[in-house]
N, C-alpha and C positions, 0 to 999 in steps of 0.2 A: 665252571661251579661257584654257585654264590657263595655269599658268607656266611649264611645261616646252614647250606651242606658244608662251608670247610672248619666251621666249628662242634657241627656234629659229630664229624668225624674225629674229633680231640678225643670226646667224651666217648664215643665207642671204642677208641684206642687206648680206657684210661687203663693203665697197670693198675693189679691189686689194691687195694688200699688209701688207692690215691686219688680214688676221683672230688674228693673235694681240694683237691691242691688243683687238679685241675682247670675246677670251676673258679679257683679263685682267680687264674691264673688270667681263664677266658673275661672275666671281669674284669681286671687291672687293665687288659690288650686291647677290647674294643669301648668305645662309647656310644653305647645303646644299652643302656639304664633297664632295661626288660628285656636282655637275653635270654636272659634262663627264660623266662617263663615260656619261649619259644623251643626250646629242646628239650619241651616235654615226649617226642618223641624217640630223641637220642637215648633220653635217661630210662626211656620203659623198653631196646631194643638193649641199651646195656648190661640192665638188671635182669632180663630173664636170662642174656647168651651167658652172664659170668655169673649166673645163678646164687643172686645176693639172698643175702639172710637175713631176717628180722625177727624180733620176739616180738608176742601179741603181748598185746596194753594185760600189765597187774599179773603175768606169767614168764617163764622163764624157758619156756618150750623156745624153740628156736626153727623156724619155719622156711622153707624154700619159695622164691619167685623164678618161676619159670614157665614158658610158652605151654609146659605140661599140664601145669596145673593152672591153669588163667580159665576163668569164669565170665572174661570180658570186661569190659567199664574198669576194668583198675583194679578186679576183685582177682580173688587166688582163693583155692582150699587145700587143706590139712589135714588129709587123712587122720591120723594117730590124733591128735585133738578133734576130729570129728567138727569142722570148724571152718569158715570161709569167712574173710576181710580184705577189707579195704587197703590196699596201698597207694601211697603218693611216692612217685616215682622220682621225684626234685628232692622229697626232704629225706626216703627213703625209712617210712614211719608207718607204722600198721595201725588202724584202726577199722572200727564199726564191726568186731565180732559179733558172727553171729553161728546156729549150729548151722551142721551141711554135713549128713550122714552119705559116703558112698552107697550101692547100689550095685544092683545086675548082674552077669555073669560071672565075672574078674573080682569080683569085690573078696571071695576069699586069698584068693591068688595074691591079691595084693597084699591083704595081713598077714598074711603067713611071709612071705619077702620080706613086709620089712619086719618083722619080728628075727630073724635071720640075718638081716643086714646090717639090725642095731648092733646086735653080738659084735659083727665080723669089726664094724666104725670104727665100735670102742676100743677093739683090741689095737689095729693098723694105725686109726690116725688121732690125733693129740689134742682136733679139734676139727670137728666137721661134722656136719647135717646131711641126711637122704629123705630120700621119698620114694615112693613107689605108687606108679598112677593110672588107671582105666585111660588106655585111650586111642582111636580110631575107634569110634562107634563099639566100645564095650569090646573091642577083639583083640587088641594088644595089650602089651605091662610094660611101662617106660617106668626104666630103673634110674637113682640119679644119686649122688654122692658129692660132696664137694667140700673142702679142708681148705681153710683159710689159717697161714701163718705169715703175723706183721710184726717187724723189728723195724721200724723207723729210726730207731734210736743208732743203729747198727747201719743206717743207713740201705735195707733190702727189702723187699714181703714178696708173697708167694703163693699160689694158689693151684690146686689140684680140682678138676673137671672132670666127672666119669658120668656117661649119660650111656643108657642099653635100650634096645626095645626087645620083648620077647616075646615070640609071634608062638600063643600054645598049640594051633593047629598044625606047624611044622617041628616044632621045640628049637625054633632058633633064635639065637640070641647075640644081637648086631648091636654093636657100640660103637664108641669113642671115649679118647683117653688124653685130656688135654693138659698141659704143664706151666704154667705163667710163672714165669721169676724175674722178677725186676729189680739190679743189684746198682744205684747210684754214690758210692764212693769217690767221690774224685775222677769221676765218669760216668760212664750210661750204656751199663750192660742187660740185656734181655735177652729171657729163655721163652720160645715160642715155640709148643711142641703142640702135633694133633695127631694120633694112631690108631687109624679104625681098628677096630676088633672083632671077632666074632667065634662064636661056638657052641656046640649043637646039647642042650639041655637032657637028659635019657629021661628024668625022671620026672619032668614036665613040672615039679615043685618050687615054691617058696626057698627052700631047702638047696635043691639043686640049683636053682639061675642064682642064689648066692657064690653053693661050691664053685661055678663055673666063675663067675665073677672074680672070685678072691683067685684063682687059677688066673685072669690072662693081666688080674690087675699084680703080681706078683710077678711075671715073666717081664715086666713093661719096665717094672725097678729094677730087677738088672739088668734090663738091657740098658738103663739109661746110669745106671753107678758104672757098666763098662764102658762108654760112651763117656763119661765124665772123668775118667782115668786116662782113655788116650789122650783126651780131646787134653789136660793136664800133660802130661808126659809129652804130646806130640808138638799138634799144634798152638798153644798156651806159648810152649818155649820157643817155636820158630819166629812170634811177633816180635821177638826186641832180643837185645843182646845182654845179655848178663852183665858186662860192664862197656862202657866207651873203647874206641878203638884207643885210647890210651895206657886202657887196662885201668884205671883211674875213676871208681866214683865220685857221680857231680854233686858239692852241694850245694843244693837247691835254694835254700834259703840265702846264698848267697850271689847267685846266679845274676843278678841284675848289677855287680859290678865287675864282674869276668868282662876283660877282651877276649871278646870270641876272636881273635885268630889267634894269639898268645896264648892266653888262658888252657883253651879248650882244646886246640887244632894244638898245639904244642911249637909253633914254630914264630918267627916275629912278626909282627904286626903292623901294616903302614898305614897312614891318614893319608 
């Protein structure tokens, strides 16, 4: 694997909200002053897969970056604002906003889905962006929800991503829910999940699509909560003792002055 491929893998694996930190580390660890300029494809892959959000110039509107709303050549479009824009994958800034109105057989379904999706997202997510787009030659509809919550002062960041594809001809809804949480205070723990989900939408309307999405995501959240309880009560407790063998807590601020055999082990030490 070349150096560029190795560094690209670091970019693509950056935890939520920590891409700038990863890039800063890359700059300090490499001797190539132009390395960031060579990472364009890695940044593009990261932004589309992570469903990066960006505000359009002069607007509070938050829009999504994904493969489903890509127009090619680093341009993307947003249905709600009826606009397209250029996106710099390195700086994560939007520019050159132009009018872009969707047309076609799925236009009405996309708009009705967005309306119902907006109500659902505002009710269940504290900070989220969402989108719906006609895909596959206007034969299907992609629905996306992404929620970010960053708390670097408390050493954790998290992201929820759910992507669905609705097929009007069969009424099928297929998708996946991904959760990525990174906790890094005095350690490095990362939760990565990828849950495939499916449902049948009987009504074939935007409200019907969002109703099934709501049910799928509620069920998965309940599964996650149950798993966390099981981890806390089971696996995590088995990772370490509550107290050392001596049944005394270690005073870590004094550990450098301990004599290993006598003070920690309880026996006499030999030099």
